[in-house]
N, C-alpha and C positions, 0 to 999 in steps of 0.2 A: 098829534099822532106821531110825528117824527120824533119829538122829544121823548115820548113814551118808548118808542122803539130803541132810541139811543140809550135810555136808562136801562132797559131790559138787557141790551147787548153788553153794557158796562157791568151790570150785575152778573151776567153769565160769565164774562171774562174773569171777574173777581172769583167766582165760584170755582172755575177750572184752575186758576192759578193757585188758589188756596189748597186745592186737593193734589197739587203736583208734588212729586217726590224728587229728591235730588238724584242725579244720575248715579247709578251703582246701588241704589236702594231697591228693595223689593218689599211690597206690601203683602203680607200673608193674611188672607181673609178666610175665616172659618164661619160658615153660615149653617145654621140649623133652621130648616124651613118646615113650617107647619102646613102640610098639604091636606089636612083634614078639614072637616066642617065644624070642629069643636075647638075651643080654646085650649092651648097647651100651657102647662105650668112648669116653670123651671125654678129650681131652688139652687142658689149660687152661694159660694163662700166668699167670693170677691170677683173683681174684674181683672185683677193682676195689672199688667201694663197695657192692656188692650183698650182701644177706642171702641166704644159700643154703639151699635145701631139696633134699636129695639122697635119692632113694628114699623120699620121704614123711617124712623126718626132718630136724628142725632142732635143733641143739644148739650153744649158744654156745661150748662147749669143743671142738667139731669143728674140726679144723685143715685148712688148704688142702692138697690133694694135687694134683700136676700131672696125675694120671690118675685118673678116676672111672669106676667100673663102674655103669652104670644098668641095673637089673634089668628083666626082661620086664614089661611093663605097669606101669611106674613112670616117674619123670621126674626131671629136674633143673630147679630153678626158680631164677631170678635175680629178686630183689625189691629195688626201691629206691623210697623215698618221696621225692617232690619237693614242696617247699614253695612258697608264694606263689601259690596258686591257678592252677596250670597248666591248660591245656585237656586234659581226659582223652581227647579224640579225636585228639590230635596228640602226637607224641613231642617233648619239649622238647630244644632244642639243647644244654642243659647235661648231658644224660644220655648217657653212653658206652654204646653198644649192646652187649649181651652177646657177640655174635659177634666183637667185637674181642678178647675174652679166650679164644676157642675156637681152638685150633690145629688140631684135627681131631676128626671124629666117625666112628666105625667100627662097623659091625654085621654080623655073620655074614660077616666077611672082606671086606666092601665098604665103601670109604670114601665118605662123603657129601661131595661137593664144597663148598668154602666158598662158591662162587657160588650154590649152592642154599640153604644155611641162612642166608646173609647177605642174601638177597633177601626183603624184607619182604612181598612179594606171595605168598610161600609160607607165610606165617603166618596163622592164623585170628586175628581181632581182635574184641574186645568190651569194652564198658564196663559194669561192675557197680557199682550203688549199693547198699551194704549198711549195716547199722546201725553198723558199725565203720569206715566210710569209703568212698571211691571207689577202684575198682580198674580200671586199664586192663590188660586181659589179652591177651597175644599167645601163641599156642600153635602150635608146630611139631610135627606128628605124623610120626614115622618109622614107616612101615607096611611090611608084607611086600611089598606091591606096588611101593613105591618102591625097596626093596632089590633086588627082581628086575629092575626097569627099569634101575637103575644098574649092576647086574652084567652086563647085556647090552651096555652101552655101553663097558665097560672093555676 
């Protein structure tokens, strides 16, 4: 039992250390969360320089797919670390925003207009200071209410 706990603790430390950023770096995280009961489909042109988390999983062997199915109550996350001490409360001009890589988002037969998901005012924003670095987090939540509203305007 003690050896199992030690192994778990070592693996935990390795995980935390591997996710650490250098001092002065900021991780910009853009998350599109599927808050509906239906699968959401995203068509992408590329991932750019982003590290991707899809449905809560990151695997360095995972390959780009032009179409991703985002499960109910899961998300797609675009992460990129920016060096040289950027302001975590502002998006640096060197960062290509993730919606440049999104061709379309569809949920329950309704397409989310690019004008909606490319408008930064529709994203929740926060800065998180953690032991492993600074994160600027932008979250766009696709809700059943949004889908209903958009379906009535089509």
